[in-house]
C-alpha distance (Angstrom), angle and dihedral (degrees) to the residues before:
residue distance angle dihedral
X1 . . .
X2 3.79 . .
X3 3.78 125.9 .
X4 3.80 118.2 -161.3
X5 3.84 109.1 -131.6
X6 3.79 88.3 -152.4
X7 3.82 88.7 74.1
X8 3.78 90.3 67.7
X9 3.80 98.9 47.9
X10 3.82 119.8 102.9
X11 3.81 91.5 -121.9
X12 3.82 89.8 62.5
X13 3.81 90.1 70.3
X14 3.79 110.1 96.7
X15 3.84 118.5 -132.7
X16 3.81 94.8 -108.7
X17 3.79 91.8 53.0
X18 3.82 92.8 45.4
X19 3.79 91.0 52.2
X20 3.80 90.8 47.4
X21 3.83 91.9 52.1
X22 3.82 91.8 50.0
X23 3.81 93.0 47.7
X24 3.80 94.0 46.8
X25 3.80 93.7 47.0
X26 3.80 90.0 52.7
X27 3.81 90.7 48.7
X28 3.81 93.0 48.4
X29 3.81 89.8 53.7
X30 3.81 88.0 68.6
X31 3.81 92.4 60.3
X32 3.83 127.1 70.6
X33 3.78 113.8 -103.3
X34 3.79 114.1 -101.1
X35 3.80 94.2 -121.5
X36 3.82 91.6 58.1
X37 3.81 91.8 62.2
X38 3.75 138.5 58.7
X39 3.77 120.3 -104.2
X40 3.82 89.5 -113.6
X41 3.82 91.3 54.9
X42 3.79 93.6 50.5
X43 3.81 92.0 46.9
X44 3.80 92.1 49.5
X45 3.79 92.9 50.4
X46 3.80 91.8 50.1
X47 3.79 93.1 46.7
X48 3.80 90.1 52.3
X49 3.82 93.1 48.4
X50 3.80 93.2 -108.6
X51 3.82 94.6 119.3
X52 3.79 120.6 103.0
X53 3.82 91.0 -101.4
X54 3.81 91.0 57.7
X55 3.82 126.4 -139.6
X56 3.78 118.9 -1.0
X57 3.81 113.7 -110.2
X58 3.79 116.0 -138.9
X59 3.82 128.0 -162.3
X60 3.79 124.3 -134.8
X61 3.81 87.4 -146.5
X62 3.80 94.5 64.5
X63 3.79 115.9 106.6
X64 3.76 125.7 -169.9
X65 3.78 126.6 -148.4
X66 3.77 135.2 174.9
X67 3.79 126.7 -123.8
X68 3.80 130.3 178.1
X69 3.80 114.8 -84.3
X70 3.78 136.5 -178.7
X71 3.83 91.3 -98.9
X72 3.78 98.8 34.4
X73 3.78 131.3 -73.2
X74 3.79 117.3 -5.8
X75 3.79 129.6 -165.3
X76 3.78 130.9 -118.3
X77 3.82 116.9 -166.2
X78 3.79 106.4 -150.1
X79 3.78 139.4 -163.4
X80 3.80 114.2 -170.0
X81 3.83 118.4 -174.0
X82 3.80 123.2 -150.3
X83 3.80 91.6 -101.8
X84 3.80 116.3 40.9
X85 3.79 117.7 -161.4
X86 3.80 97.8 158.7
X87 3.80 145.2 -11.0
X88 3.80 128.4 -110.3
X89 3.81 119.8 -156.7
X90 3.81 109.2 -153.2
X91 3.80 131.7 -163.5
X92 3.80 115.1 -164.8
X93 3.78 128.3 -129.8
X94 3.79 126.2 -109.8
X95 3.78 109.8 112.3
X96 3.84 91.9 -91.9
X97 3.83 85.0 -70.1
X98 3.81 109.1 67.4
X99 3.77 138.9 33.1
X100 3.76 135.1 52.7
X101 3.77 141.1 -134.0
X102 3.83 85.0 -108.8
X103 3.81 96.2 60.4
X104 3.82 101.3 74.0
X105 3.79 103.6 48.0
X106 3.83 98.9 134.1
X107 3.80 93.5 49.6
X108 3.80 94.7 45.2
X109 3.79 92.0 45.4
X110 3.81 89.2 52.6
X111 3.81 90.7 49.3
X112 3.81 91.2 51.6
X113 3.82 92.4 51.0
X114 3.81 97.4 40.4
X115 3.79 94.3 49.8
X116 3.83 103.2 27.5
X117 3.78 90.6 -123.3
X118 3.78 131.2 138.3
X119 3.79 103.6 -121.2
X120 3.80 118.5 -149.6
X121 3.80 117.0 -173.3
X122 3.78 116.1 -163.9
X123 3.81 122.7 -131.7
X124 3.79 96.3 -149.8
X125 3.80 126.1 178.1
X126 3.80 116.6 -89.1
X127 3.80 135.2 -138.3
X128 2.97 144.9 -93.3
X129 3.81 88.7 36.2
X130 3.81 90.0 42.9
X131 3.82 107.6 21.6
X132 3.80 128.2 -178.2
X133 2.99 126.7 -11.9
X134 3.81 95.5 25.0
X135 3.82 98.2 78.3
X136 3.82 95.4 43.3
X137 3.83 89.7 46.6
X138 3.80 90.4 55.2
X139 3.80 92.5 47.2
X140 3.80 91.7 48.6
X141 3.81 89.6 51.6
X142 3.82 92.0 49.7
X143 3.80 92.2 48.9
X144 3.77 91.2 48.7
X145 3.81 91.5 48.6
X146 3.80 92.3 51.5
X147 3.80 92.4 46.8
X148 3.78 89.9 55.3
X149 3.82 99.3 38.0
X150 3.81 108.8 31.6
X151 3.81 93.9 97.8
X152 3.80 95.4 50.9
X153 3.81 95.7 37.1
X154 3.82 101.3 41.3
X155 3.80 105.7 10.1
X156 3.80 93.9 -115.2
X157 3.78 142.3 89.5
X158 3.80 93.8 -167.4
X159 3.80 100.6 114.5
X160 3.79 135.6 -178.8
X161 3.80 125.8 -176.9
X162 3.77 124.4 -156.3
X163 3.75 151.2 146.0
X164 3.76 144.5 157.1
X165 3.81 133.3 -110.1
X166 3.82 107.6 -23.6
X167 3.79 87.1 3.6
X168 3.81 91.8 59.5
X169 3.81 88.2 53.4
X170 3.82 90.0 51.1
X171 3.81 91.2 49.1
X172 3.83 91.6 55.8
X173 3.81 91.4 45.9
X174 3.81 89.5 51.1
X175 3.81 91.3 51.2
X176 3.79 91.2 50.8
X177 3.80 93.5 46.7
X178 3.81 93.4 49.3
X179 3.80 89.6 50.6
X180 3.81 96.6 45.0
X181 3.80 104.1 32.1
X182 3.79 101.4 32.6
X183 3.80 106.2 22.5
X184 3.82 89.9 -123.2
X185 3.80 131.9 136.7
X186 3.79 101.1 172.5
X187 3.80 100.8 147.6
X188 3.79 120.3 92.4
X189 3.80 94.9 -161.2
X190 3.80 145.0 0.9
X191 3.82 121.3 -134.3
X192 3.79 103.8 -160.8
X193 3.81 121.3 178.8
X194 3.82 126.2 -172.0
X195 3.79 93.6 -29.4
X196 3.81 131.5 177.5
X197 3.80 108.1 -129.3
X198 3.81 103.9 161.9
X199 3.81 111.7 49.9
X200 3.79 91.8 -171.3
X201 3.81 84.2 73.3
X202 3.80 126.1 -99.9
X203 3.84 118.2 -125.5
X204 3.81 92.8 -95.3
X205 3.81 89.5 55.2
X206 3.79 95.0 45.1
X207 3.80 95.9 43.8
X208 3.79 100.7 41.2
X209 3.81 97.5 87.5
X210 3.79 130.3 -170.8
X211 3.81 100.6 -33.0
X212 3.76 107.3 123.0
X213 3.80 112.2 -139.0
X214 3.81 95.7 149.7
X215 3.81 88.4 -61.6
X216 3.81 136.1 33.3
X217 3.78 136.9 177.8
X218 3.85 92.7 -91.0
X219 3.80 90.6 46.9
X220 3.81 92.4 52.3
X221 3.81 90.7 48.0
X222 3.82 87.7 52.1
X223 3.80 91.4 52.4
X224 3.80 93.1 45.4
X225 3.79 91.3 48.6
X226 3.77 93.2 50.6
X227 3.78 92.3 51.1
X228 3.79 108.0 39.9
X229 3.84 138.8 -3.9
X230 3.82 118.7 -109.5
X231 3.80 94.6 -109.4
X232 3.82 91.0 64.9
X233 3.79 98.3 48.3
X234 3.82 95.2 90.9
X235 3.81 89.1 64.2
X236 3.84 110.6 105.3
X237 3.81 87.8 -138.4
X238 3.80 86.6 63.6
X239 3.82 99.2 33.3
X240 3.83 105.0 30.9
X241 3.80 91.8 -175.6
X242 3.83 83.2 79.6
X243 3.81 95.1 51.7
X244 3.79 131.8 101.1
X245 3.79 98.5 -97.5
X246 3.78 99.0 -172.8
X247 3.77 120.0 131.5
X248 3.80 96.8 24.3
X249 3.81 124.2 137.7
X250 3.80 127.6 -100.7
X251 3.79 110.7 -73.0
X252 3.79 138.8 -158.4
X253 3.81 114.0 -151.7
X254 3.81 112.8 -161.1
X255 3.81 120.7 -168.2
X256 3.81 142.2 147.9
X257 3.78 124.8 -131.2
X258 3.82 91.2 -122.8
X259 3.79 93.2 54.3
X260 3.80 116.8 115.7
X261 3.84 86.0 -141.0
X262 3.82 94.6 54.8
X263 3.81 94.8 118.9
X264 3.80 92.3 51.2
X265 3.81 91.1 63.7
X266 3.83 94.2 40.1
X267 3.80 92.1 50.6
X268 3.80 96.6 41.9
X269 3.80 92.5 48.7
X270 3.82 89.3 53.9
X271 3.80 92.8 47.1
X272 3.83 91.3 46.6
X273 3.80 89.3 55.9
X274 3.80 93.3 42.9
X275 3.82 89.2 55.3
X276 3.80 89.5 59.2
X277 3.81 98.2 -101.2
X278 3.78 129.6 127.0
X279 3.77 115.1 -106.2
X280 3.79 138.9 174.2
X281 3.79 124.2 -161.1
X282 3.81 119.9 -155.7
X283 3.83 110.9 -168.7
X284 3.82 117.3 -174.7
X285 3.84 117.7 -159.6
X286 3.78 109.7 -126.6
X287 3.79 92.3 5.2
X288 3.79 115.6 150.1
X289 3.79 128.1 -148.0
X290 3.82 108.3 -60.7
X291 3.82 89.1 20.8
X292 3.81 92.6 170.0
X293 3.81 93.9 59.6
X294 3.82 100.6 62.1
X295 3.80 124.6 100.0
X296 3.81 95.8 -125.9
X297 3.78 133.3 96.8
X298 3.79 94.0 -91.5
X299 3.79 92.3 49.7
X300 3.79 92.1 49.3
X301 3.80 92.3 49.6
X302 3.81 91.3 50.1
X303 3.79 92.6 47.9
X304 3.80 92.8 46.9
X305 3.79 91.4 52.1
X306 3.80 89.7 51.9
X307 3.80 90.4 51.1
X308 3.81 90.7 50.0
X309 3.80 90.0 50.4
X310 3.80 92.3 51.2
X311 3.80 93.1 46.8
X312 3.79 91.4 50.2
X313 3.80 91.9 48.5
X314 3.79 92.6 50.3
X315 3.82 92.4 46.4
X316 3.81 92.3 49.1
X317 3.79 96.1 49.2
């Protein structure tokens, strides 16, 4: 494993990306910081199109279905292409507090079509109303359901698990729980973007400060506090960077160099390899948190690499 230090130097950031970062930082300055609001206030603003990303775009192709969950029925938002070669279980971003399976329709629809996979996005319970372990319990239940039903529901047992930010964390927790609690390793690959894997705070989280580039140190502390109290954060079920990671599937870790959670991906990639698993690390100079979701060149390259990783995993299964 070799990391090129040139990736992390300011001169590695291309002009388009640098201009995008400047423009977005200026735009974010016009919005109140997440940690100065309640979760309900942030959710309401986003639902009404008053968030910095603007109105939510919904797809007519999305279908919702209910499956059994630990607290009653739970919803999967699905995108099924004409030809299904595999299934992708997705956990949305939002720091265990925000977001919804309904907020990433265009990206998930594109994933389904580009990779010929049925995409199932999980509507898991959110903190602070339902703190740890509610969200992880829901994600475990969804992963277990897909492992047992993919063949009959979608005609395939070629499975990939993935998510971004808090969703990437939940994907790793689900993999560990299926291995340890159910003796199952059904997923061929893990597509993990800009995740948080140590909820005690990695150095990049602790040292970032107040600068608002989607996230900041106060914002991450707000998310952590909503989800789980400090005394539980040494538990590998909360901070999977601390877990035994042996026997997990090949993973792709995607992260930008201007992501507050940079160290989480760097450290987890190294630990994934050290546990004897295959792992790829895609580092994008000047990339912000959720680098793969932006409509610029860097975002497209990150998204295309994820699609290639998923296609290769499905083909190799």
